[in-house]
N, CA, C, O and the ligand as a Tripos MOL2 file, in Angstrom:
@<TRIPOS>MOLECULE
protein
  285   283    72     0     0
PROTEIN
NO_CHARGES

@<TRIPOS>ATOM
      1 N          15.1030   -8.6210   -6.3210 N.3       1 MET1
      2 CA         16.1610   -7.8980   -5.3730 C.3       1 MET1
      3 C          15.2680   -7.2500   -4.2860 C.2       1 MET1
      4 O          14.2380   -6.6180   -4.5220 O.2       1 MET1
      5 N          15.8210   -7.5020   -3.0110 N.am      2 VAL2
      6 CA         15.0650   -6.9120   -1.8120 C.3       2 VAL2
      7 C          15.8650   -5.5910   -1.6200 C.2       2 VAL2
      8 O          17.0580   -5.5840   -1.3170 O.2       2 VAL2
      9 N          15.2070   -4.6110   -1.7940 N.am      3 THR3
     10 CA         15.6660   -3.1420   -1.5400 C.3       3 THR3
     11 C          15.2870   -2.5750    0.0090 C.2       3 THR3
     12 O          14.3620   -3.0930    0.6340 O.2       3 THR3
     13 N          16.0290   -1.5450    0.5300 N.am      4 LYS4
     14 CA         15.8090   -1.2800    1.7850 C.3       4 LYS4
     15 C          14.2610   -0.6510    1.8400 C.2       4 LYS4
     16 O          13.5070   -0.7450    2.8080 O.2       4 LYS4
     17 N          13.9750   -0.0120    0.6200 N.am      5 THR5
     18 CA         12.4120    0.5460    0.5310 C.3       5 THR5
     19 C          11.3800   -0.5400    0.6760 C.2       5 THR5
     20 O          10.4170   -0.4670    1.4380 O.2       5 THR5
     21 N          11.6790   -1.6390   -0.1820 N.am      6 SER6
     22 CA         10.5530   -2.8230   -0.0310 C.3       6 SER6
     23 C          10.7380   -3.3380    1.3900 C.2       6 SER6
     24 O           9.6710   -3.6230    1.9340 O.2       6 SER6
     25 N          11.8230   -3.5270    2.1180 N.am      7 ARG7
     26 CA         11.7210   -4.1410    3.4520 C.3       7 ARG7
     27 C          10.8630   -3.1810    4.4430 C.2       7 ARG7
     28 O          10.0910   -3.5670    5.3190 O.2       7 ARG7
     29 N          11.1790   -1.8390    4.1000 N.am      8 LYS8
     30 CA         10.3700   -0.9190    4.9130 C.3       8 LYS8
     31 C           8.7890   -0.9720    4.5880 C.2       8 LYS8
     32 O           7.9110   -0.8580    5.4430 O.2       8 LYS8
     33 N           8.5890   -1.1530    3.2930 N.am      9 THR9
     34 CA          7.2200   -1.1890    2.8990 C.3       9 THR9
     35 C           6.4550   -2.5500    3.5040 C.2       9 THR9
     36 O           5.2500   -2.5460    3.7580 O.2       9 THR9
     37 N           7.2220   -3.5850    3.6760 N.am     10 THR10
     38 CA          6.7610   -4.7040    4.3250 C.3      10 THR10
     39 C           6.1960   -4.4490    5.8510 C.2      10 THR10
     40 O           5.1830   -4.9520    6.3390 O.2      10 THR10
     41 N           7.0160   -3.6350    6.4070 N.am     11 LYS11
     42 CA          6.9760   -3.3320    7.7670 C.3      11 LYS11
     43 C           5.7070   -2.4840    7.8000 C.2      11 LYS11
     44 O           4.8960   -2.7420    8.6900 O.2      11 LYS11
     45 N           5.4700   -1.6150    7.0370 N.am     12 ILE12
     46 CA          4.3240   -0.6260    6.8700 C.3      12 ILE12
     47 C           3.1310   -1.3510    6.6810 C.2      12 ILE12
     48 O           2.1380   -1.0980    7.3640 O.2      12 ILE12
     49 N           3.1340   -2.3180    5.7300 N.am     13 LYS13
     50 CA          2.0160   -3.2520    5.4860 C.3      13 LYS13
     51 C           1.4820   -3.8830    6.6410 C.2      13 LYS13
     52 O           0.2780   -3.8300    6.8910 O.2      13 LYS13
     53 N           2.3710   -4.5270    7.4220 N.am     14 LEU14
     54 CA          1.9850   -5.3370    8.6370 C.3      14 LEU14
     55 C           1.3820   -4.2670    9.7150 C.2      14 LEU14
     56 O           0.4870   -4.6050   10.4890 O.2      14 LEU14
     57 N           1.9260   -2.9820    9.7080 N.am     15 GLN15
     58 CA          1.4570   -2.0520   10.6300 C.3      15 GLN15
     59 C           0.1150   -1.6170   10.1920 C.2      15 GLN15
     60 O          -0.7630   -1.5750   11.0540 O.2      15 GLN15
     61 N          -0.1730   -1.2850    8.9730 N.am     16 LEU16
     62 CA         -1.2810   -0.8160    8.3430 C.3      16 LEU16
     63 C          -2.4760   -1.9560    8.8250 C.2      16 LEU16
     64 O          -3.4720   -1.6220    9.4660 O.2      16 LEU16
     65 N          -2.2010   -3.2990    8.4140 N.am     17 LEU17
     66 CA         -2.9800   -4.4120    8.5800 C.3      17 LEU17
     67 C          -3.5430   -4.3390   10.2320 C.2      17 LEU17
     68 O          -4.7380   -4.3710   10.5280 O.2      17 LEU17
     69 N          -2.6890   -4.2590   10.9830 N.am     18 TRP18
     70 CA         -2.8580   -4.1400   12.4680 C.3      18 TRP18
     71 C          -3.7420   -3.1350   12.7910 C.2      18 TRP18
     72 O          -4.7670   -3.3200   13.4470 O.2      18 TRP18
     73 N          -3.3770   -2.0750   12.3500 N.am     19 GLU19
     74 CA         -4.0230   -0.5910   12.8110 C.3      19 GLU19
     75 C          -5.3560   -0.5990   12.1590 C.2      19 GLU19
     76 O          -6.3870   -0.4510   12.8140 O.2      19 GLU19
     77 N          -5.3420   -0.7760   10.8310 N.am     20 ARG20
     78 CA         -6.7130   -0.4860    9.9340 C.3      20 ARG20
     79 C          -7.4610   -1.6390    9.4630 C.2      20 ARG20
     80 O          -8.5480   -1.5430    8.8930 O.2      20 ARG20
     81 N          -6.8820   -2.6970    9.7020 N.am     21 GLY21
     82 CA         -7.6690   -4.0740    9.1940 C.3      21 GLY21
     83 C          -7.5450   -4.0850    7.5230 C.2      21 GLY21
     84 O          -7.0150   -3.1920    6.8610 O.2      21 GLY21
     85 N          -8.0700   -5.1280    7.0730 N.am     22 LYS22
     86 CA         -7.9020   -5.4240    5.5670 C.3      22 LYS22
     87 C          -8.7760   -4.7040    4.6760 C.2      22 LYS22
     88 O          -9.5990   -5.3120    3.9920 O.2      22 LYS22
     89 N          -8.6590   -3.5120    4.6390 N.am     23 LYS23
     90 CA         -9.4970   -2.5830    3.9210 C.3      23 LYS23
     91 C          -8.8010   -1.8090    2.7940 C.2      23 LYS23
     92 O          -7.8520   -1.0670    3.0480 O.2      23 LYS23
     93 N          -9.2380   -1.9680    1.6380 N.am     24 CYS24
     94 CA         -8.6680   -1.2660    0.4850 C.3      24 CYS24
     95 C          -9.0090    0.2710    0.6910 C.2      24 CYS24
     96 O         -10.1750    0.6210    0.8770 O.2      24 CYS24
     97 N          -7.9800    1.1630    0.6550 N.am     25 GLY25
     98 CA         -8.0740    2.5390    0.6730 C.3      25 GLY25
     99 C          -8.4720    3.0060   -0.7130 C.2      25 GLY25
    100 O          -8.8110    4.1860   -0.8050 O.2      25 GLY25
    101 N          -8.4820    2.3320   -1.6930 N.am     26 ILE26
    102 CA         -8.9390    2.8860   -3.0110 C.3      26 ILE26
    103 C         -10.3580    2.5390   -3.2500 C.2      26 ILE26
    104 O         -11.0770    3.5040   -3.5060 O.2      26 ILE26
    105 N         -10.9260    1.3570   -3.2210 N.am     27 CYS27
    106 CA        -12.2190    0.9970   -3.4520 C.3      27 CYS27
    107 C         -13.0250    0.8610   -2.3360 C.2      27 CYS27
    108 O         -14.2360    0.6950   -2.4870 O.2      27 CYS27
    109 N         -12.4040    0.9170   -0.9740 N.am     28 GLY28
    110 CA        -13.2150    0.6710    0.2200 C.3      28 GLY28
    111 C         -13.5160   -0.8260    0.5450 C.2      28 GLY28
    112 O         -13.9380   -1.1360    1.6590 O.2      28 GLY28
    113 N         -13.3090   -1.7060   -0.3830 N.am     29 GLY29
    114 CA        -13.5420   -3.1350   -0.1570 C.3      29 GLY29
    115 C         -12.7920   -3.8940    0.6390 C.2      29 GLY29
    116 O         -11.7050   -3.3890    0.9200 O.2      29 GLY29
    117 N         -13.0590   -5.1520    1.1850 N.am     30 GLU30
    118 CA        -12.2500   -5.9930    2.0890 C.3      30 GLU30
    119 C         -11.4220   -6.5810    1.0840 C.2      30 GLU30
    120 O         -11.7610   -6.8560   -0.0680 O.2      30 GLU30
    121 N         -10.0740   -6.7840    1.7330 N.am     31 ILE31
    122 CA         -8.9300   -7.5010    0.9470 C.3      31 ILE31
    123 C          -9.0840   -8.8210    1.6700 C.2      31 ILE31
    124 O          -8.9630   -8.9370    2.8890 O.2      31 ILE31
    125 N          -9.3770   -9.8680    0.7830 N.am     32 THR32
    126 CA         -9.6340  -11.2660    1.3880 C.3      32 THR32
    127 C          -8.4750  -12.0180    1.1980 C.2      32 THR32
    128 O          -8.4410  -12.9940    1.9480 O.2      32 THR32
    129 N          -7.4200  -11.8940    0.3820 N.am     33 SER33
    130 CA         -6.2440  -12.6690    0.1170 C.3      33 SER33
    131 C          -5.1510  -11.8590    0.3600 C.2      33 SER33
    132 O          -5.0850  -10.7020   -0.0550 O.2      33 SER33
    133 N          -4.2000  -12.4580    1.0770 N.am     34 PHE34
    134 CA         -2.8800  -11.9460    1.3690 C.3      34 PHE34
    135 C          -2.1330  -11.6010    0.0870 C.2      34 PHE34
    136 O          -1.5660  -10.5270   -0.1160 O.2      34 PHE34
    137 N          -2.1950  -12.6320   -0.7570 N.am     35 ASP35
    138 CA         -1.6710  -12.3080   -2.1510 C.3      35 ASP35
    139 C          -2.1440  -11.0580   -2.8890 C.2      35 ASP35
    140 O          -1.5220  -10.5500   -3.8220 O.2      35 ASP35
    141 N          -3.2050  -10.6410   -2.4310 N.am     36 ASP36
    142 CA         -4.0000   -9.4530   -3.1670 C.3      36 ASP36
    143 C          -3.6900   -8.1350   -2.3700 C.2      36 ASP36
    144 O          -4.1140   -7.0310   -2.7100 O.2      36 ASP36
    145 N          -2.9940   -8.3490   -1.3980 N.am     37 LEU37
    146 CA         -2.7940   -7.2380   -0.5350 C.3      37 LEU37
    147 C          -1.3620   -6.4570   -0.8270 C.2      37 LEU37
    148 O          -0.2670   -6.9840   -0.6350 O.2      37 LEU37
    149 N          -1.5360   -5.2450   -1.2740 N.am     38 THR38
    150 CA         -0.5340   -4.3140   -1.5600 C.3      38 THR38
    151 C          -0.4400   -2.9350   -0.7200 C.2      38 THR38
    152 O          -1.3930   -2.5290   -0.0540 O.2      38 THR38
    153 N           0.6510   -2.3300   -0.7990 N.am     39 VAL39
    154 CA          0.6640   -1.0180   -0.1120 C.3      39 VAL39
    155 C           0.6650   -0.0920   -1.0290 C.2      39 VAL39
    156 O           1.6220   -0.0620   -1.8040 O.2      39 VAL39
    157 N          -0.3740    0.8520   -1.1530 N.am     40 ASP40
    158 CA         -0.3910    1.9140   -2.1220 C.3      40 ASP40
    159 C           0.2250    3.2790   -1.3810 C.2      40 ASP40
    160 O          -0.0420    3.5500   -0.2100 O.2      40 ASP40
    161 N           0.9310    3.9510   -2.0740 N.am     41 HIS41
    162 CA          1.4570    5.1890   -1.6660 C.3      41 HIS41
    163 C           0.4580    6.2760   -2.1190 C.2      41 HIS41
    164 O           0.2070    6.4670   -3.3090 O.2      41 HIS41
    165 N          -0.0900    6.9680   -1.1240 N.am     42 ILE42
    166 CA         -1.2160    7.8880   -1.4500 C.3      42 ILE42
    167 C          -0.5390    8.9900   -2.3180 C.2      42 ILE42
    168 O          -1.1080    9.2620   -3.3750 O.2      42 ILE42
    169 N           0.5430    9.6220   -2.0220 N.am     43 PHE43
    170 CA          1.3510   10.4440   -2.8570 C.3      43 PHE43
    171 C           2.4160    9.6260   -3.3150 C.2      43 PHE43
    172 O           3.2250    9.2330   -2.4750 O.2      43 PHE43
    173 N           2.5760    9.2550   -4.6830 N.am     44 PRO44
    174 CA          3.4810    8.1890   -5.2240 C.3      44 PRO44
    175 C           4.9750    8.4230   -5.0870 C.2      44 PRO44
    176 O           5.4970    9.4860   -5.4220 O.2      44 PRO44
    177 N           5.5680    7.5120   -4.6410 N.am     45 ILE45
    178 CA          7.1180    7.6840   -4.6310 C.3      45 ILE45
    179 C           7.5980    8.2540   -5.7150 C.2      45 ILE45
    180 O           8.3890    9.1890   -5.5950 O.2      45 ILE45
    181 N           7.2360    7.8310   -6.8640 N.am     46 ALA46
    182 CA          7.6240    8.3930   -8.3370 C.3      46 ALA46
    183 C           7.5460    9.8670   -8.2630 C.2      46 ALA46
    184 O           8.3380   10.5730   -8.8870 O.2      46 ALA46
    185 N           6.6260   10.3390   -7.5260 N.am     47 ARG47
    186 CA          6.4380   11.7910   -7.6610 C.3      47 ARG47
    187 C           6.9390   12.5540   -6.4420 C.2      47 ARG47
    188 O           6.6560   13.7260   -6.1970 O.2      47 ARG47
    189 N           7.6350   11.8410   -5.7780 N.am     48 GLY48
    190 CA          8.3350   12.3870   -4.6540 C.3      48 GLY48
    191 C           7.8130   12.3150   -3.0930 C.2      48 GLY48
    192 O           8.2790   12.9170   -2.1260 O.2      48 GLY48
    193 N           6.7170   11.4060   -3.1390 N.am     49 GLY49
    194 CA          6.1350   11.1010   -1.9580 C.3      49 GLY49
    195 C           7.1360   10.2030   -1.1120 C.2      49 GLY49
    196 O           8.1470    9.6820   -1.5850 O.2      49 GLY49
    197 N           6.7280   10.0990    0.1600 N.am     50 LYS50
    198 CA          7.6560    9.4860    1.0950 C.3      50 LYS50
    199 C           7.1770    8.0040    1.5760 C.2      50 LYS50
    200 O           5.9850    7.7300    1.7200 O.2      50 LYS50
    201 N           8.1230    7.1750    1.7860 N.am     51 ASN51
    202 CA          7.7240    5.7510    2.1850 C.3      51 ASN51
    203 C           7.5470    5.7360    3.6880 C.2      51 ASN51
    204 O           8.3270    5.1780    4.4590 O.2      51 ASN51
    205 N           6.4730    6.3850    4.0360 N.am     52 VAL52
    206 CA          6.1490    6.5120    5.5000 C.3      52 VAL52
    207 C           4.7060    6.1690    5.6640 C.2      52 VAL52
    208 O           3.8510    6.3910    4.8060 O.2      52 VAL52
    209 N           4.4760    5.5630    6.9230 N.am     53 ILE53
    210 CA          2.9770    5.0320    7.1500 C.3      53 ILE53
    211 C           1.9900    6.1010    6.7920 C.2      53 ILE53
    212 O           0.9680    5.7930    6.1800 O.2      53 ILE53
    213 N           2.2210    7.2620    7.1180 N.am     54 GLU54
    214 CA          1.2160    8.3090    7.0040 C.3      54 GLU54
    215 C           0.9080    8.4770    5.4580 C.2      54 GLU54
    216 O          -0.1660    9.0090    5.1750 O.2      54 GLU54
    217 N           1.6820    8.1050    4.5080 N.am     55 ASN55
    218 CA          1.5220    8.2440    3.1620 C.3      55 ASN55
    219 C           1.0910    6.8780    2.3920 C.2      55 ASN55
    220 O           1.0390    6.7900    1.1650 O.2      55 ASN55
    221 N           0.7980    5.8550    3.2780 N.am     56 CYS56
    222 CA          0.4180    4.6140    2.8060 C.3      56 CYS56
    223 C          -0.8890    4.0780    3.1920 C.2      56 CYS56
    224 O          -1.3830    4.4580    4.2530 O.2      56 CYS56
    225 N          -1.4800    3.2680    2.4750 N.am     57 GLN57
    226 CA         -2.7490    2.7640    2.7600 C.3      57 GLN57
    227 C          -2.7310    1.2930    1.9300 C.2      57 GLN57
    228 O          -2.0610    1.1170    0.9120 O.2      57 GLN57
    229 N          -3.5040    0.3730    2.4910 N.am     58 LEU58
    230 CA         -3.5580   -0.8400    2.0190 C.3      58 LEU58
    231 C          -4.4560   -0.7590    0.6980 C.2      58 LEU58
    232 O          -5.3240    0.0990    0.5380 O.2      58 LEU58
    233 N          -4.1570   -1.7030   -0.1790 N.am     59 ALA59
    234 CA         -4.9730   -1.6830   -1.3520 C.3      59 ALA59
    235 C          -5.0380   -3.0560   -2.0890 C.2      59 ALA59
    236 O          -4.1290   -3.8770   -1.9590 O.2      59 ALA59
    237 N          -6.0940   -3.2770   -2.8400 N.am     60 HIS60
    238 CA         -6.0260   -4.5770   -3.7200 C.3      60 HIS60
    239 C          -4.9310   -4.4490   -4.6920 C.2      60 HIS60
    240 O          -4.6180   -3.3210   -5.0740 O.2      60 HIS60
    241 N          -4.2850   -5.5410   -5.1560 N.am     61 LYS61
    242 CA         -3.3210   -5.3160   -6.2440 C.3      61 LYS61
    243 C          -3.8280   -4.7060   -7.3930 C.2      61 LYS61
    244 O          -3.1670   -3.8680   -8.0050 O.2      61 LYS61
    245 N          -5.1340   -5.1150   -7.7940 N.am     62 LYS62
    246 CA         -5.7600   -4.5920   -8.9400 C.3      62 LYS62
    247 C          -6.0060   -3.1370   -9.0210 C.2      62 LYS62
    248 O          -5.8570   -2.4200  -10.0110 O.2      62 LYS62
    249 N          -6.4560   -2.7570   -7.6810 N.am     63 CYS63
    250 CA         -6.8030   -1.2490   -7.5750 C.3      63 CYS63
    251 C          -5.3970   -0.3650   -7.5430 C.2      63 CYS63
    252 O          -5.3620    0.7820   -7.9880 O.2      63 CYS63
    253 N          -4.4420   -0.9130   -7.0670 N.am     64 ASN64
    254 CA         -3.0900   -0.3030   -6.9540 C.3      64 ASN64
    255 C          -2.4750   -0.0890   -8.3530 C.2      64 ASN64
    256 O          -1.9020    0.9370   -8.7200 O.2      64 ASN64
    257 N          -2.6970   -1.3300   -9.1600 N.am     65 VAL65
    258 CA         -2.1970   -1.2280  -10.5900 C.3      65 VAL65
    259 C          -3.0430   -0.1930  -11.3720 C.2      65 VAL65
    260 O          -2.4280    0.5570  -12.1300 O.2      65 VAL65
    261 N          -4.4360   -0.0690  -11.2660 N.am     66 ILE66
    262 CA         -5.1810    0.7930  -11.9690 C.3      66 ILE66
    263 C          -4.7460    2.1750  -11.5990 C.2      66 ILE66
    264 O          -4.5630    3.0090  -12.4860 O.2      66 ILE66
    265 N          -4.5500    2.5000  -10.1700 N.am     67 LYS67
    266 CA         -4.1700    3.7200   -9.8260 C.3      67 LYS67
    267 C          -2.8360    4.1470  -10.4080 C.2      67 LYS67
    268 O          -2.6610    5.2540  -10.9170 O.2      67 LYS67
    269 N          -1.9270    3.2320  -10.3060 N.am     68 GLY68
    270 CA         -0.5240    3.4510  -10.8190 C.3      68 GLY68
    271 C           0.1830    4.7180   -9.9880 C.2      68 GLY68
    272 O           0.1570    4.8210   -8.7620 O.2      68 GLY68
    273 N           0.7520    5.5620  -10.8060 N.am     69 ASP69
    274 CA          1.4510    6.7550  -10.3210 C.3      69 ASP69
    275 C           0.5860    7.9830  -10.1210 C.2      69 ASP69
    276 O           1.0780    9.0410   -9.7290 O.2      69 ASP69
    277 N          -0.6290    7.8520  -10.3760 N.am     70 LYS70
    278 CA         -1.5340    8.9410  -10.2130 C.3      70 LYS70
    279 C          -1.8870    9.4050   -8.7030 C.2      70 LYS70
    280 O          -1.7930    8.5060   -7.8680 O.2      70 LYS70
    281 N          -2.1820   10.3660   -8.3500 N.am     71 ILE71
    282 CA         -2.2030   11.0360   -7.1020 C.3      71 ILE71
    283 C          -3.8950   10.7160   -6.6520 C.2      71 ILE71
    284 O          -4.3430   11.1440   -5.5890 O.2      71 ILE71
    285 ZN         -9.8490   -2.0210   -3.7870 Zn       72 ZN72
@<TRIPOS>BOND
     1     1     2 1
     2     2     3 1
     3     3     4 2
     4     3     5 am
     5     5     6 1
     6     6     7 1
     7     7     8 2
     8     7     9 am
     9     9    10 1
    10    10    11 1
    11    11    12 2
    12    11    13 am
    13    13    14 1
    14    14    15 1
    15    15    16 2
    16    15    17 am
    17    17    18 1
    18    18    19 1
    19    19    20 2
    20    19    21 am
    21    21    22 1
    22    22    23 1
    23    23    24 2
    24    23    25 am
    25    25    26 1
    26    26    27 1
    27    27    28 2
    28    27    29 am
    29    29    30 1
    30    30    31 1
    31    31    32 2
    32    31    33 am
    33    33    34 1
    34    34    35 1
    35    35    36 2
    36    35    37 am
    37    37    38 1
    38    38    39 1
    39    39    40 2
    40    39    41 am
    41    41    42 1
    42    42    43 1
    43    43    44 2
    44    43    45 am
    45    45    46 1
    46    46    47 1
    47    47    48 2
    48    47    49 am
    49    49    50 1
    50    50    51 1
    51    51    52 2
    52    51    53 am
    53    53    54 1
    54    54    55 1
    55    55    56 2
    56    55    57 am
    57    57    58 1
    58    58    59 1
    59    59    60 2
    60    59    61 am
    61    61    62 1
    62    62    63 1
    63    63    64 2
    64    63    65 am
    65    65    66 1
    66    66    67 1
    67    67    68 2
    68    67    69 am
    69    69    70 1
    70    70    71 1
    71    71    72 2
    72    71    73 am
    73    73    74 1
    74    74    75 1
    75    75    76 2
    76    75    77 am
    77    77    78 1
    78    78    79 1
    79    79    80 2
    80    79    81 am
    81    81    82 1
    82    82    83 1
    83    83    84 2
    84    83    85 am
    85    85    86 1
    86    86    87 1
    87    87    88 2
    88    87    89 am
    89    89    90 1
    90    90    91 1
    91    91    92 2
    92    91    93 am
    93    93    94 1
    94    94    95 1
    95    95    96 2
    96    95    97 am
    97    97    98 1
    98    98    99 1
    99    99   100 2
   100    99   101 am
   101   101   102 1
   102   102   103 1
   103   103   104 2
   104   103   105 am
   105   105   106 1
   106   106   107 1
   107   107   108 2
   108   107   109 am
   109   109   110 1
   110   110   111 1
   111   111   112 2
   112   111   113 am
   113   113   114 1
   114   114   115 1
   115   115   116 2
   116   115   117 am
   117   117   118 1
   118   118   119 1
   119   119   120 2
   120   119   121 am
   121   121   122 1
   122   122   123 1
   123   123   124 2
   124   123   125 am
   125   125   126 1
   126   126   127 1
   127   127   128 2
   128   127   129 am
   129   129   130 1
   130   130   131 1
   131   131   132 2
   132   131   133 am
   133   133   134 1
   134   134   135 1
   135   135   136 2
   136   135   137 am
   137   137   138 1
   138   138   139 1
   139   139   140 2
   140   139   141 am
   141   141   142 1
   142   142   143 1
   143   143   144 2
   144   143   145 am
   145   145   146 1
   146   146   147 1
   147   147   148 2
   148   147   149 am
   149   149   150 1
   150   150   151 1
   151   151   152 2
   152   151   153 am
   153   153   154 1
   154   154   155 1
   155   155   156 2
   156   155   157 am
   157   157   158 1
   158   158   159 1
   159   159   160 2
   160   159   161 am
   161   161   162 1
   162   162   163 1
   163   163   164 2
   164   163   165 am
   165   165   166 1
   166   166   167 1
   167   167   168 2
   168   167   169 am
   169   169   170 1
   170   170   171 1
   171   171   172 2
   172   171   173 am
   173   173   174 1
   174   174   175 1
   175   175   176 2
   176   175   177 am
   177   177   178 1
   178   178   179 1
   179   179   180 2
   180   179   181 am
   181   181   182 1
   182   182   183 1
   183   183   184 2
   184   183   185 am
   185   185   186 1
   186   186   187 1
   187   187   188 2
   188   187   189 am
   189   189   190 1
   190   190   191 1
   191   191   192 2
   192   191   193 am
   193   193   194 1
   194   194   195 1
   195   195   196 2
   196   195   197 am
   197   197   198 1
   198   198   199 1
   199   199   200 2
   200   199   201 am
   201   201   202 1
   202   202   203 1
   203   203   204 2
   204   203   205 am
   205   205   206 1
   206   206   207 1
   207   207   208 2
   208   207   209 am
   209   209   210 1
   210   210   211 1
   211   211   212 2
   212   211   213 am
   213   213   214 1
   214   214   215 1
   215   215   216 2
   216   215   217 am
   217   217   218 1
   218   218   219 1
   219   219   220 2
   220   219   221 am
   221   221   222 1
   222   222   223 1
   223   223   224 2
   224   223   225 am
   225   225   226 1
   226   226   227 1
   227   227   228 2
   228   227   229 am
   229   229   230 1
   230   230   231 1
   231   231   232 2
   232   231   233 am
   233   233   234 1
   234   234   235 1
   235   235   236 2
   236   235   237 am
   237   237   238 1
   238   238   239 1
   239   239   240 2
   240   239   241 am
   241   241   242 1
   242   242   243 1
   243   243   244 2
   244   243   245 am
   245   245   246 1
   246   246   247 1
   247   247   248 2
   248   247   249 am
   249   249   250 1
   250   250   251 1
   251   251   252 2
   252   251   253 am
   253   253   254 1
   254   254   255 1
   255   255   256 2
   256   255   257 am
   257   257   258 1
   258   258   259 1
   259   259   260 2
   260   259   261 am
   261   261   262 1
   262   262   263 1
   263   263   264 2
   264   263   265 am
   265   265   266 1
   266   266   267 1
   267   267   268 2
   268   267   269 am
   269   269   270 1
   270   270   271 1
   271   271   272 2
   272   271   273 am
   273   273   274 1
   274   274   275 1
   275   275   276 2
   276   275   277 am
   277   277   278 1
   278   278   279 1
   279   279   280 2
   280   279   281 am
   281   281   282 1
   282   282   283 1
   283   283   284 2
@<TRIPOS>SUBSTRUCTURE
     1 MET1         2 RESIDUE 1 A MET
     2 VAL2         6 RESIDUE 1 A VAL
     3 THR3        10 RESIDUE 1 A THR
     4 LYS4        14 RESIDUE 1 A LYS
     5 THR5        18 RESIDUE 1 A THR
     6 SER6        22 RESIDUE 1 A SER
     7 ARG7        26 RESIDUE 1 A ARG
     8 LYS8        30 RESIDUE 1 A LYS
     9 THR9        34 RESIDUE 1 A THR
    10 THR10       38 RESIDUE 1 A THR
    11 LYS11       42 RESIDUE 1 A LYS
    12 ILE12       46 RESIDUE 1 A ILE
    13 LYS13       50 RESIDUE 1 A LYS
    14 LEU14       54 RESIDUE 1 A LEU
    15 GLN15       58 RESIDUE 1 A GLN
    16 LEU16       62 RESIDUE 1 A LEU
    17 LEU17       66 RESIDUE 1 A LEU
    18 TRP18       70 RESIDUE 1 A TRP
    19 GLU19       74 RESIDUE 1 A GLU
    20 ARG20       78 RESIDUE 1 A ARG
    21 GLY21       82 RESIDUE 1 A GLY
    22 LYS22       86 RESIDUE 1 A LYS
    23 LYS23       90 RESIDUE 1 A LYS
    24 CYS24       94 RESIDUE 1 A CYS
    25 GLY25       98 RESIDUE 1 A GLY
    26 ILE26      102 RESIDUE 1 A ILE
    27 CYS27      106 RESIDUE 1 A CYS
    28 GLY28      110 RESIDUE 1 A GLY
    29 GLY29      114 RESIDUE 1 A GLY
    30 GLU30      118 RESIDUE 1 A GLU
    31 ILE31      122 RESIDUE 1 A ILE
    32 THR32      126 RESIDUE 1 A THR
    33 SER33      130 RESIDUE 1 A SER
    34 PHE34      134 RESIDUE 1 A PHE
    35 ASP35      138 RESIDUE 1 A ASP
    36 ASP36      142 RESIDUE 1 A ASP
    37 LEU37      146 RESIDUE 1 A LEU
    38 THR38      150 RESIDUE 1 A THR
    39 VAL39      154 RESIDUE 1 A VAL
    40 ASP40      158 RESIDUE 1 A ASP
    41 HIS41      162 RESIDUE 1 A HIS
    42 ILE42      166 RESIDUE 1 A ILE
    43 PHE43      170 RESIDUE 1 A PHE
    44 PRO44      174 RESIDUE 1 A PRO
    45 ILE45      178 RESIDUE 1 A ILE
    46 ALA46      182 RESIDUE 1 A ALA
    47 ARG47      186 RESIDUE 1 A ARG
    48 GLY48      190 RESIDUE 1 A GLY
    49 GLY49      194 RESIDUE 1 A GLY
    50 LYS50      198 RESIDUE 1 A LYS
    51 ASN51      202 RESIDUE 1 A ASN
    52 VAL52      206 RESIDUE 1 A VAL
    53 ILE53      210 RESIDUE 1 A ILE
    54 GLU54      214 RESIDUE 1 A GLU
    55 ASN55      218 RESIDUE 1 A ASN
    56 CYS56      222 RESIDUE 1 A CYS
    57 GLN57      226 RESIDUE 1 A GLN
    58 LEU58      230 RESIDUE 1 A LEU
    59 ALA59      234 RESIDUE 1 A ALA
    60 HIS60      238 RESIDUE 1 A HIS
    61 LYS61      242 RESIDUE 1 A LYS
    62 LYS62      246 RESIDUE 1 A LYS
    63 CYS63      250 RESIDUE 1 A CYS
    64 ASN64      254 RESIDUE 1 A ASN
    65 VAL65      258 RESIDUE 1 A VAL
    66 ILE66      262 RESIDUE 1 A ILE
    67 LYS67      266 RESIDUE 1 A LYS
    68 GLY68      270 RESIDUE 1 A GLY
    69 ASP69      274 RESIDUE 1 A ASP
    70 LYS70      278 RESIDUE 1 A LYS
    71 ILE71      282 RESIDUE 1 A ILE
    72 ZN72       285 GROUP 0 **** ****
């Protein structure tokens, strides 16, 4: 299901790619595969964080999973 939030997140992902390049905000490494590219919410949505670009960074899928809902 495509929600309003996930459509917005896709837009943020492309904007982050354009502005900051393919760099993981969690481990600092380069993200080499588009499949591995996720948007991490620095302050998690589940904890009341906003789905805005200022609260987002690009992250490897595995880094994002490890981080989960932690701040
Ligand atoms: Zn990473």
